[in-house]
N, C-alpha and C positions, 0 to 999 in steps of 0.2 A: 504494500500500500504506500509506503514511503517513497519507493521508486516511481510510482505512478504520479505522486504529488510533485516530485522534482521534474519529471518529464512534462507535466502540465505547466510548470513555471518556465520551462525553457521553450515552450511552444510560442512562436511569434506570429502566428496567423492572425490572432485578434488584434495584435499591435499594428500590423500593416493595415488592417481594415479600419481601425480608428484613425490612422494617419490619412488614409484616403478620405475619410469623412471630414476631417479638419480642413484638408485642402479644398474639398468641395464647398464647404461652408465659406471659406475665404474667397473663393471664386464668386460665389453667390453674392457676398457682401460687396465686392468690388463691382460686379455687374450692376447691382441695384444702384450703387452710388453713381456710376457712369451714366446710367439711364436717367437718373434724376437730374444730373447736371445738363445732359444733352437735351432732355425734354424741356427744361426751362429755357435753354438757348433757342431751341426750335420754336417754342411758343412765342418768344420775342420776335423772331424773324418773321413768322407768319402774321403776327399782329402788325408789324411794320408794312409788310406787303399788302395786307388787307386795307390798312389805312391809306396807302398810296393808291390803291385801286379805286376806293370810294371817293377820293379827292379828285381823281382824274376825270 
């Protein structure tokens, strides 16, 4: 039983899975941040274009 416990501690499959989860979470946070910034900028550009079209 003690050998099985030591073998379980040396198993790194769960560790790799958690690392992939952390990387996925980081990518999601960066993507959400980038979309928020770009969405604000695109909204400003579209407002400017809309105002220019209605003034013309």
